[in-house]
C-alpha positions in Angstrom: 108.5 80.5 111.3 112.1 81.0 110.0 114.1 84.1 109.1 116.6 82.8 106.5 119.7 84.9 106.1 122.3 82.1 105.2 122.2 78.6 103.8 125.2 77.4 105.8 124.2 74.5 108.1 127.2 75.0 110.4 126.5 78.8 110.7 122.8 78.1 111.2 123.5 75.8 114.2 125.9 78.3 115.7 123.4 81.2 115.2 120.5 79.2 116.7 122.5 78.7 119.8 123.2 82.4 119.9 119.5 83.2 119.4 118.5 80.8 122.0 120.6 82.7 124.5 118.9 85.9 123.5 115.5 84.2 124.0 116.7 83.1 127.4 117.7 86.6 128.1 114.4 88.3 127.5 112.4 85.4 129.1 114.5 84.6 132.1 116.9 87.3 133.2 115.3 89.7 135.7 111.9 87.9 135.7 110.1 87.6 139.0 109.5 83.9 138.7 113.2 83.0 138.5 115.3 81.8 141.4 117.7 84.3 142.9 120.8 82.6 141.5 124.2 84.2 141.4 124.1 84.8 137.7 121.0 86.9 137.9 122.3 88.9 140.9 125.6 89.6 139.1 123.8 90.7 135.9 121.6 93.1 137.8 124.4 94.5 140.0 126.6 95.0 136.9 123.9 97.0 135.1 123.3 99.2 138.1 126.9 100.0 138.6 127.5 100.8 134.9 124.4 102.9 134.5 125.0 104.9 137.7 128.7 105.5 136.9 127.8 106.7 133.5 125.0 108.9 134.9 127.3 110.5 137.5 129.8 111.6 134.8 127.4 112.4 131.9 124.1 113.6 133.3 122.7 116.9 132.1 122.3 119.7 134.6 118.6 120.3 134.9 116.7 122.6 137.3 114.5 119.8 138.8 117.5 117.6 139.3 119.2 120.4 141.1 116.2 120.7 143.4 116.1 116.9 144.0 119.8 116.8 144.9 119.7 119.8 147.3 119.9 118.5 150.9 118.6 121.8 152.1 115.3 121.5 150.3 112.5 120.0 152.3 110.7 116.9 151.2 107.4 118.7 150.4 109.2 121.1 148.1 111.1 118.3 146.4 107.9 116.4 145.8 106.1 119.4 144.3 109.0 120.4 142.1 109.5 116.9 140.7 105.8 116.5 140.1 105.7 119.7 138.1 108.7 118.6 136.0 107.4 115.1 135.3 104.0 116.4 134.1 105.7 119.0 131.9 108.0 116.4 130.4 105.2 114.2 129.2 105.3 114.2 125.4 107.6 117.2 125.5 111.4 117.5 125.0 113.6 118.5 127.9 115.1 121.5 126.1 111.6 122.9 125.7 110.5 122.3 129.3 113.4 124.0 131.0 112.2 127.6 130.4 108.6 126.7 131.2 109.7 125.0 134.4 111.8 127.9 135.6 109.0 130.4 134.9 106.4 128.2 136.6 108.5 127.7 139.8 109.1 131.5 139.8 105.3 132.1 139.6 104.1 129.4 141.9 107.1 128.2 144.0 105.0 126.0 146.3 102.0 123.8 146.0 100.1 126.3 148.2 100.9 129.1 145.7 99.7 127.0 142.8 96.4 126.0 144.6 95.5 129.7 144.9 96.2 130.5 141.2 93.6 130.8 138.5 93.4 128.7 135.4 93.7 131.6 133.0 97.1 132.7 134.4 98.2 129.1 134.3 97.2 128.7 130.7 99.0 131.9 129.7 102.3 130.5 131.1 101.6 127.1 129.6 100.9 128.5 126.2 103.0 126.8 123.5 103.8 123.7 125.7 100.9 121.7 124.3 98.6 119.1 125.8 96.9 121.9 127.8 94.8 119.5 129.9 98.0 118.9 131.9 98.0 122.5 133.2 94.4 122.1 134.4 95.3 118.8 136.1 98.2 120.5 137.9 95.9 123.1 139.3 93.3 120.5 140.4 96.1 118.4 142.0 97.4 121.3 143.9 94.0 122.2 145.2 93.5 118.5 146.3 96.9 118.5 148.1 96.1 121.7 150.0 92.5 120.9 150.8 92.6 117.2 151.5 96.3 116.5 152.5 96.8 119.7 154.6 99.3 121.0 152.0 101.6 118.0 152.5 102.7 116.3 149.3 102.2 112.5 149.3 105.5 110.6 149.6 104.3 107.1 148.5 103.2 105.7 145.2 99.7 105.0 146.6 99.4 108.5 148.0 100.6 110.1 144.8 98.1 108.1 142.7 95.3 110.0 144.5 96.3 113.2 142.9 94.3 114.1 139.7 96.2 113.1 136.5 98.9 111.1 138.3 99.3 107.6 136.8 101.7 104.8 137.6 104.7 106.3 135.8 104.4 109.8 137.4 103.7 108.4 140.8 106.8 106.1 140.7 109.0 108.8 139.2 108.1 111.3 141.9 108.3 108.7 144.7 111.7 107.5 143.6 113.3 110.8 142.7 111.9 113.0 145.5 111.5 110.4 148.3 114.0 107.7 147.5 111.3 104.9 147.2 112.8 101.8 145.5 110.4 101.6 142.6 111.1 101.4 138.9 109.7 103.6 136.1 108.7 102.9 132.6 108.3 105.8 130.1 108.9 106.0 126.4 112.7 106.3 126.8 112.8 103.3 129.3 110.6 101.2 126.9 113.2 101.8 124.2 116.1 101.0 126.4 114.6 97.8 128.0 113.2 96.4 124.8 116.6 96.7 123.2 118.4 95.5 126.2 116.3 92.3 126.3 115.5 92.1 122.5 111.7 92.1 123.1 110.2 91.9 119.7 106.5 91.9 120.6 104.3 95.0 120.3 105.7 97.3 123.1 102.3 98.7 123.7 100.7 95.4 124.5 99.7 94.6 128.1 102.0 91.6 128.2 105.1 93.6 127.2 104.3 96.6 129.4 103.8 94.3 132.4 107.1 92.6 131.7 108.9 96.0 131.4 107.5 97.1 134.7 108.7 93.9 136.3 112.2 94.4 134.8 112.3 98.0 135.9 111.3 97.2 139.4 114.0 94.4 139.6 116.7 96.6 138.1 116.2 99.7 140.2 119.0 100.3 142.6 117.6 100.2 146.2 120.2 102.7 147.5 119.8 105.3 144.7 116.4 104.6 143.0 115.9 108.1 141.8 119.3 108.4 140.2 119.0 105.0 138.7 115.6 105.7 137.1 116.9 109.0 135.8 119.9 107.2 134.4 117.6 104.9 132.4 115.6 107.8 131.0 118.8 109.8 130.3 120.2 106.9 128.4 117.2 106.7 126.3 117.2 110.4 125.7 120.8 110.9 124.8 122.4 107.5 123.8 119.7 104.9 123.1 117.8 107.3 120.8 115.0 106.3 118.4 117.2 107.0 115.4 121.0 106.7 115.1 121.7 105.4 118.6 125.3 105.8 119.9 125.8 102.1 120.7 129.6 102.3 120.7 129.6 104.6 123.8 126.6 103.0 125.5 127.4 101.8 129.1 125.2 98.7 128.5 126.6 97.7 125.1 128.0 94.4 126.5 124.6 93.5 128.0 122.4 94.6 125.1 120.7 91.7 123.4 119.6 93.8 120.4 123.2 94.8 119.7 124.4 91.2 120.0 121.6 90.3 117.6 123.3 92.3 114.8 126.1 89.8 114.6 123.6 86.8 114.3 123.4 87.1 110.5 122.2 83.5 110.1 119.2 81.3 110.0 117.3 80.6 113.2 114.0 79.4 114.4 111.7 81.7 116.4 108.6 79.5 116.6 109.1 78.7 120.2 109.5 82.3 121.4 106.6 84.6 121.2 108.7 87.6 122.4 111.2 87.3 119.5 110.8 89.8 116.7 109.0 88.5 113.6 110.0 90.9 111.0 113.7 91.8 111.5 115.3 94.3 109.3 119.1 93.8 109.6 119.7 97.3 108.1 118.0 98.8 111.1 120.0 96.9 113.7 118.9 97.9 117.2 116.4 100.3 115.8 114.1 97.3 115.1 113.2 97.8 118.8 110.8 98.7 120.2 108.2 97.2 118.0 105.1 99.3 117.6 102.1 97.8 115.8 99.5 100.3 116.7 99.6 103.6 115.0 97.4 106.6 115.9 95.2 107.4 113.0 95.6 111.1 112.0 92.7 112.8 110.5 92.5 116.0 108.4 90.5 119.0 109.6 89.8 122.5 108.1 88.6 125.5 110.0 87.6 129.0 109.0 89.3 131.5 111.5 88.1 135.1 111.5 90.1 137.8 113.2 87.6 140.4 114.3 88.7 143.9 115.3 86.8 146.9 116.5 86.6 149.8 114.0 88.2 152.7 115.9 90.4 151.2 118.6 91.3 148.1 116.5 91.1 145.8 119.5 91.0 142.1 119.0 88.0 139.9 119.8 88.9 136.6 121.4 86.7 133.7 122.5 87.3 131.1 125.2 87.1 127.5 124.1 85.0 124.8 126.0 86.3 123.5 129.4 86.9 120.0 128.0 88.3 118.7 124.8 91.2 119.9 122.6 92.8 123.1 123.7 90.3 123.3 126.6 89.8 126.8 128.2 92.2 128.5 125.8 91.3 131.6 123.8 91.1 131.8 120.0 89.8 134.0 117.2 86.3 133.1 116.1 86.5 129.7 114.4 84.1 127.3 112.7 84.7 123.9 111.1 84.7 124.1 107.3 82.1 121.9 105.6 84.1 122.0 102.3 87.8 121.2 102.6 88.5 121.8 98.9 87.6 125.5 98.7 87.3 128.6 100.9 83.8 129.5 102.2 82.3 132.4 100.3 82.3 135.9 101.8 78.5 136.0 101.8 78.4 132.6 103.6 80.7 133.8 106.4 78.9 137.1 106.7 75.7 135.1 107.3 77.4 132.8 109.9 78.8 135.8 111.8 75.5 137.7 111.7 72.9 134.9 112.2 74.8 132.2 114.1 77.4 134.3 116.1 75.4 137.5 116.5 78.3 139.7 115.2 77.8 142.4 112.6 81.0 142.9 110.6 82.3 144.7 107.5 85.4 144.5 105.3 85.7 140.7 105.4 88.7 139.6 103.5 90.7 136.4 103.0 94.2 136.4 104.4 95.6 132.9 103.7 96.2 129.5 105.2 98.0 128.2 108.3 98.8 124.6 109.0 99.3 123.0 112.4 100.0 119.4 113.3 98.3 118.1 116.5 99.1 114.6 117.7 96.0 113.2 116.0 94.8 116.0 113.7 96.4 117.6 110.7 94.7 121.0 111.0 94.4 123.7 108.3 93.2 127.1 109.3 91.8 129.3 106.5 92.3 132.8 107.9 90.0 135.8 107.4 89.8 139.3 108.9 87.0 141.7 109.3 85.9 144.8 111.3 83.1 144.7 113.8 80.4 147.3 113.6 80.3 147.6 117.4 83.0 149.6 119.0 82.3 149.4 122.7 82.2 146.3 124.8 78.6 147.0 125.9 77.6 146.9 122.2 79.0 143.5 121.7 76.8 140.5 122.4 78.0 137.5 120.5 76.1 134.3 120.7 78.6 132.1 122.4 76.8 128.9 121.6 77.8 129.3 118.0 81.2 127.9 118.8 80.4 126.4 122.2 82.4 129.2 123.7 82.4 130.0 127.4 83.2 133.7 127.2 84.8 136.4 125.1 87.2 139.3 125.7 88.8 142.3 123.9 92.6 142.8 123.8 94.2 146.0 122.8 97.3 144.9 120.8 98.7 142.0 118.9 101.4 141.8 121.6 98.7 141.3 124.2 97.1 138.5 122.2 100.5 136.8 121.8 101.1 136.8 125.5 97.6 135.7 126.4 96.4 132.1 126.9 96.1 131.2 123.2 97.5 128.1 121.5 100.5 127.9 119.3 98.2 127.4 116.3 96.5 130.8 117.0 99.9 132.5 117.4 100.6 131.2 113.8 97.3 132.6 112.6 98.1 136.0 114.2 101.6 136.1 112.7 100.1 135.5 109.2 97.6 138.3 109.7 100.3 140.7 110.9 102.5 139.8 107.9 99.7 140.4 105.5 98.4 143.6 107.0 102.0 144.9 107.7 100.9 145.9 111.1 103.7 147.4 113.2 104.2 145.9 116.6 102.7 148.0 119.4 104.4 148.1 122.8 102.1 149.4 125.4 100.7 148.3 128.7 98.4 145.3 128.5 94.8 146.2 129.1 91.9 143.8 128.5 88.2 143.8 128.9 86.6 140.6 129.9 83.1 139.3 129.5 81.4 136.2 130.7 78.5 134.2 129.2 75.3 136.1 129.4 
């Protein structure tokens, strides 16, 4: 298979030699089966020095980094703090995590404090951060550390892997940053940096490439400063070697980057003998050809009817707790049902029937408010928002059929402010804002009081 970019024979020969060097780079440098020759050691040493020097002068000041660098903090506290930060940072931007991390550590400063917390309070703090199963896993992990490890946080990769929800990346990140274990890490940022550094053009999610990247990461990691080195790789991917518009001119590894060198190879070359070379190179993208991702998550559309139910005199809000597993597990929401017809709104009579017969809720004044859209990672969700007034005023008179929505429990909240600060999802906050806008409801500032009910 050939990628023809020029008809010049002389240029083709020169370029093939260049490309051969790139092939040698991603198939030989840093691979475990190579001999420990001087060239390899020099290359690795150079990358370590450049990255750590850049990191020391350019790293962002972050609360979990401050904790890791404090000599006064004990190992157990470092391990706990880094664990919390690493879980929060999964699929979430650093700027978003900082406030959540600070509030979390203020609420549960130690693993023992977290183990004694309840899931509802954890979900309230986590609200808006997304991927809510992470919060539940943190609670489960803290309970395991306290009950099975005598409150001592594991300091090895093997020990950390025993904590619920801790995989290879998180275990290696915590072990290296908190406990100085000489192990590499591979997250999304590191995948991007290393596939560009080595011009790896095969699907980055494939087992072969991921295994290769872990081998490279483990060979590159600095044995004296493993935590700082791993953070430097991730920092490089987050700030310099970004998915779009990377700042290659100021990259500390620009001289070692095979993807950057590849830009100047605007000639014909043969890639049949290298299965790691990129097959469909777009010269306009340059280094952004990497990493190669062949598998795309299929996003489906979904439509739900959401009904905001309030009591007639006190105007309290009725909320329902979602199932303990699945999307948005254990969070509260307004009464919701999947729409059978995505092209139109359900009729008023149909929703009255669903509320009365399926949910066991007698309502009046049902009216349509509007639509709210929310994008989940794998679902494009549209909420068709309604409001109504319950005929029951007191909690003892309310007896909704929780099975109608597979709900665990329900509760009443006094004000919209209470609802906003409760453990509801970002999507439900959007729904509430639309309702407030349409109803022109003034914000109420009063002490939060809730009434809670469990499944009968």
